[in-house]
N, C-alpha and C positions, 0 to 999 in steps of 0.2 A: 469340403474345400480343402485346397491343396496345403500342406504343410509348409510353413513361414520356410523353412531351410531350402525347400524346394523351388520356391517362388524367387527365393535370392538367389540360387544356382542359377535360374532361368535367366534372372535380369543380369547377372554377372556375364553371362555367355553374350548378351546383347551388348554388353558394354565393350566386350572383346571385338564384338563383330563389327561394331563401329570405328573402333582404332582400326582394323585390319583394310576399312573402306576408305580409310583418311580422314574418317569425321571424328573431333575432338568431343568425348561424351561430357566434358565438364569445360565447355568454351565460354571464353569471357570477351568481353568488350560490345555486345549487345546493348544498346542504350534505349529501352523504349522512348518516345516522343509523348505518350498519352497513357495514362493509367484507365484500368476498364470502367470507373466511375466517370471519365471523362468522356469514353465513348457512351456510354449510356445516357449522360446527360446531353450528348450532341442529340442523338435520337430522340430526345425528349421537345429538343429546340427545333429542329427539322425532322421532319418524318421521313425516314429513310425508303427507299425504293422496294419492290418487291424483287427478286430476284430477276425476273423474266426482263425487269426493267433496268437491271446494272448494267452500267455503261463502264466502258474499258476506263475512262478518264475521270471516274468518279474518285473525290477524295479518298487517300488510303489512311487507315490507322495503324502504328505501332504499338502493343503492347509486350508484355512478357507477365507470365506468373506459372502457379503450379496448377497442372492437371488435376481435375477434382472429378470428373467422370468421363467416359467414352464410350460412344455407341456406332459399332461400325456396320454398315449396311451396304455390303457389297462394292459398288463402286462409288460410295460416301459413306461420309462421317461426322459426327457430331461430339464434340470435345467442350467440356465446361473448364473455364481459366479462372483462377481466383487471385488476385494481387492485393496488396496493402490497402486497396481502396473500397473493397467490396466485401460483403459477409460480415460486418460488423455491427452493424445496426440491424437491430433485430427485424425491422418492420421493412427493411432495405433489400436491393438484389444481392444475393449469394455468391453468384458467379458471372461471368459474362460468356454466353453461348458463342463457340467457333463451328464454322462448317467447312468442309472440305469436300471437293470433289475431284476426282480422279482425271476427269476430260481436262480440269481446267490446271490442275496442279502439275500433270503429268506424272508417268507411271512410276518413274522412280523415287521422286519427292513423296508420291502418294504411298508407296510402301514404305517407305522410312516413317513419315507418319503415322501409319499403322501399326507401328513398333511400339511406338510410345505406349509408355503406363503410364495408370493413375499413380500421381505423386511426383513425375518428371517436371522440371521447368524447362519451359520452351518460350522462344519467342515467335510472333506471329505479325505478320504484315498483310494488310488488305484492307478493300471496302467494305463498307456497312451496308446492310439490307434488312428487310424485314420477311420472316417468315409467314407460312399463312395465318398463323394463329398470330401476328403483328409482333413478335419477341425479336428487338433488334439483334442481330447475329453479324460476327465478322467473316468474311470469306477469306479463307486462305489463298493468298497468292504467294508468299514464302514463309519459311518457318527455320528456326534454328533450334537444334538441341541445346539447351545451356547446361542443364544437371540431370543426370540419369539417377534415379531413385532406386536405390537397391533394396531397401527393407518396404515391404508393402504396408498401406496406411490401414488401419481398422475398416472393417467391411463398413461400407456407408450406411446400411440401412440400420445400424447399432451403433457405430462410432464410437466415442472414446467416453465411457459414462463411469468406470471405476474410479472413484474417488482419491485412491492410492495412487494409480497410475497416472491419473491427469496432473497431481501436484509432481511427482516423480520425473515424469516425462513431458514436463512442459512445452517442448517444441512440438509434441505430437497434440497436446490439449489444444494449443493455438490455432493447429492446422486444422483440426477436426469441429472445434467449438470456436470459430471465430468471433463470436460475442465475447468470450473471454477477453480479447484484445481491447473492448470497450473499456472494461474495468481498468485496464492499467492505460489506456488513453484519458479517462477521469482521473486516475492517479496522478499522472502529469499534470495535468491541468491543476490540480489541487497545489501541487507542488509550485508552481509557477504563480499562482494567487498567493501563495505563503511569501514567497520572495518579493513579490511586487509589493507586498500591501507594507512590509516591513522597510523596504527601500523606499518607499514613498514617505515614509514617517522619521527619515533621517538615520535608522539603524544602517550599520555595515555587517554585512558576513563574514563571518571568519572561521577558520578550521584550528580546530585545538587536537592534541594526540589523542590516539586509539588505543595506545599501549600506555598505561600507566605504573609509575613505579609502587604510587599509594593508592586504590580504588577510593572512589569518593562521589559525594554527590547525591546519594541515592542509599536507602537499605536493601541490598540485593547480594546475592552470593556471586563472585566472579568467575570468568574462566580465568585460568593461572597459564601461564607460558614462562618462558626461560632466555633470556639474551645472552647467547653464548661468548660474544667479544668483551661484552663488560661483566659477564658472569653473576647475573643478578636477575632475580626472579620480577616476571611483568604482569600485569593483570590488564586483561581485555577491560575496554572502558565500559562501566554500567551508567554513567553517566558524564556529561562534559560540564557539570554545574561550577566546580571547583577551580576550574581553569579558566571559565567565562567570567567569573567574578574578580578573578587576577586582572583581568583587562581592565576591569571598573577601576581597579586601584590605579592601574596606570593610565586613567586619563580617557579610554575609550567609553564613553558614556551610555553609547545605546551599541549593543551588540546581538546578533542572532547567528545560530548555526542548525542546519539542518542536517542531522547527525546519524549514525549508526550506532546502537547501544548494544551489549553482548550481557545477558545475564544468566547464569548457570542455574536454570530454573527448569520447572515443569513445562509440557506443552500443553494447550487446551484452546479453543475456537478463540479464545483472546489473548494468548501468549503464543509467541515465538521466540526461542532465545536468542536471535537477532532481530533489532526490529528499529524502526526510524523514529527518531524523535525530533521536533522543533524546539529549540531552548532559547529564549531571549531574555535580556536584562537591561534594565533603564535604571540609571543615574536620577535621583531626585524626585522617584517614584514612589509611590506605595502600592498595596495589593489593593485598593480601592481604584485606583486608576487603571490596573490591568484586568479588574471587572468589567469595566467599562469598554476596555479595547479588544477582550475576548469576543464581548458580545458583537461588536461591531466586525472583528474578524469572521466569527462562525455566521452571522448573518448575511455578510458581503459574502463569503462564499458559496453559501446556497444559491445565493441569486447569480452566482457567476455560472454555476453547475446547471442551474434552470435555463439559463440565458434569458432571464427578465427579472421582474422587480420581487416575483414570487420568493418568499422566504422558508416554504413547506417542502420537504422531502418524505417521500414513502420510507418505511424500514418496517417489513414484515407487514403485520396487519394496523402499525401503527402510523399515522401521519404526524411528523416531528416538525413543529413550527419553530422557526430560529427568528422570529420576530423581537427586537427589545421592546422591554427588559426579559431576561431572564427571569424565573422563579430564585427566590434566595431564603436560606434557614441556616441558623447555626447546628452545630453537630448535636446540640441539646435539642434545639426546637423541632429539627427532624425525628430524632426520636419520638417525639409527641405528634408532631403533625403530620408524619407520615409511618412510622413505625407504630403509632396505636399505643406506645407506653405512656401510662400517666404521669402527668409532669412532676409529681410529689414524687414517684417511685426514680424518674431520671435522677432527681437532684440528691438521693439519699445511695451512697455506695453501697452498702449493706442491701438495703432494699433492691436495687438493681441487679446484684449478683443472685438474689433469691428469685426475682424475675424470670433472669435468664436461665435459672437452673430447673425452674418449671416449665419452662420452655424446650427442654432438654442440650440447652447450652452451656456446657458445663466449664466454669473460669476460675482458675486457683484462687482461692480467697486472698491471698497475698497480692495478687494483680492490683497496681495502681489504679486509682478510680478513673484518670483518664485514659489508660487502655482500657478498663472496662468499657468506657463510652464507646471506643472504637469498636470492640467486639459486639457490643448489640448494633451500632451503626451498619455493619458489614453482614451481619446476618439477618436483620430487620429493616433495613431501609434502601441500602444501594439498590438492590433489584428493582425497586417501585420507582426510581427517579426515571422515568421516561422522558417528559419533556426538559430541555435544557433547564439546569438547577446548578444554582452555586452554593457549595456548602462551605459556611466559614467558622472561624473562631476552634480550632484545632487545639486538643490539649497537648502541651510542651513535650509530654513523654513520647510523643511520636513524631517529633516534628525537629529533629537537631539541629537543623540551619534556619530556620525561621525566627523572626524579631517577636520576642514577646510582647502581648499586648499591656498597655501603660495602664489601662484599668483594672487588669486582672491578670495576673503575671503567669498562673496557672495554663494559660491560652496564649494561641499565637496568633499572630496577623496572617493568617493563611485562608486560601479556598482551594476546593475542588470543585472542577464543573462534571456533572455528571449527564450523560443522553445516552435513551434507551438501556438504561441499567448499569450502563459501562461510565467507567472515568475515564474522561479524556483528557485531561490536563490538572497539572498542581502547581500553584502559584503562593507565594507569600513576599511578604517586606523581610528584605534580607538582614539578618543578624550581621551586624557590623562591629560588635562589642568581641576585640580579643579576647579578654578574659572570659566573658560568659561563653564564646565558642570554645575556648579550651577545655572549660567545665562540661559543655556537649560531649565533646569527643571523648572525654574521660569518661563517661557515663557511658557513652558507648563502647568504649575499650573493655570496660568492666562487663556490659551483656556480651561481648564477643568472649572473653574470657570465660565465662560461665556456661557458653555452650551454644549462643546466638550466632549462626553463621552468616546470616545477612547484617549483622550490626557492623554500624561505621567503624574503619580503621581511624586511628590516630592521624592527621596531617599536620605536622608542625611547619612544613613550608608556607601552609594556607594560613596558618596562625600567623606567621612572621608578615604575611602581606597585609592581614587587616591589621597588625602592631603599626604598619606604614600609612593605613588611614584608606579606608575605602568609602565614598560618600553615601548617603541614606541611597536606597535603591529598591526596586521589586524587580523579581524574576520570574519566569513561567516556564514549563514544559507541557507541550502537548504531544499526543502520541498520535503519530501521521498515519498509521496504518488502521488505527480503529476510527480516524476521523476520515479515510479512503471507505472504511466499511459501513459507514453512515451514508456517505455521498453517494454510493452503489447500490444499496440497499443489499449488502453482502454480510453473512452472517458467521463466517470463520474469518479468521486474520489469516488462514493460508492461502484463501482464494483472492487477497489483494495482493500477497506476495509473490512476485514470479517464480522464486525457487526457494520454498520454505523449506526449513529443516525436517528431515525424515528420518524414520529409522533405516537402518540397513536391509538392503533386498534380501 
């Protein structure tokens, strides 16, 4: 195979030759009347004639797309054309077949079409006929060069399979692996469903700052930047939570935001430093109300993606059922019911430390009981939560923004939802006591001073907002990227983000 630089050099010469002959290799203004799928659908509705029966007055179609294959046969030529309408469905057509004949097209035009390369964009006009194998084929009566491709596409029999190259050069990935586009069409459908779901329930969509003077709303390490005009440090937001709750203070009782968050953390199949979240807040609601709302949201989304009343979706070897109600455990119940830790061990701080140590999970003996519970949960429970499951009653130590449970103030009114071993959402009845909130911030600040880079900063303005009074409320954040992974049976987050963060080449 010729070196890429040689191929590119040859194609650049073709660009020069086209310009010298008065043809713009990057023409504009061609408007196709049909998509390739429209042409193929027309062939299903009315069987096209064979080539010998094709009449001059036969209806003409006008399409445009990228040439994906080319087969020259002396005085005739077959091309394969792809546009946005074909190749996406794994079981559907990949391309539209194009046929050109020198006697019909003319010597000069046929020679120009022969110089077209795989990768070029062209516009075609002509009638439809069926080949001897009954494949619908468009006869070229006229064509126009729209975009000359300089760099060759990967060789067709091997395509683009290297994962790093696929994510780094998503434009080539989408070209060579058009089924990848179906993932992002499903992603768009997910986002559309989320918006309509909340709009129908009297929520309003808002936008909050992406650069914060004080990062808050989550325990995460932020990206730092600097505003030159104000000469102040700023942080890319790790969550919009504290701004959205300020809006509850201001009287906007139901708000949601589909937002980008940025966390200066590692990369993994479940984590990207830049990711999309849905966050919503409702005045006069509790976390119990949001459990019901979340079940309704997930179940309806599965039906939307299925385009039916069916609530199951495949995920790897599992079949996930989003039918209501979902399973539900407290943190402590899950350690016994799912993690197989004896209940009496779960209830005893030292016994739980000893149990974890015997499992090879070392925890500092000074770690508070609530945080030991969470270490045990992360290690022995989370990965086993395959079907949609709510985990409730989190310890107050790792829930600095949640309302304390009135029956036991060592725990908070909070839940997380897990599916396929992944956390999908986090919700709680909101803490609206400004004195308690200030104390929680002070505890977080002490942890930060002790070296915890992910502990929250003190946000005095947020405390001031609570001092004006925030109505009782509940709020939730749902990871959109992970939700799309579930709905598309995709097992790495980079597959559902068009341009994921990559190491430098």
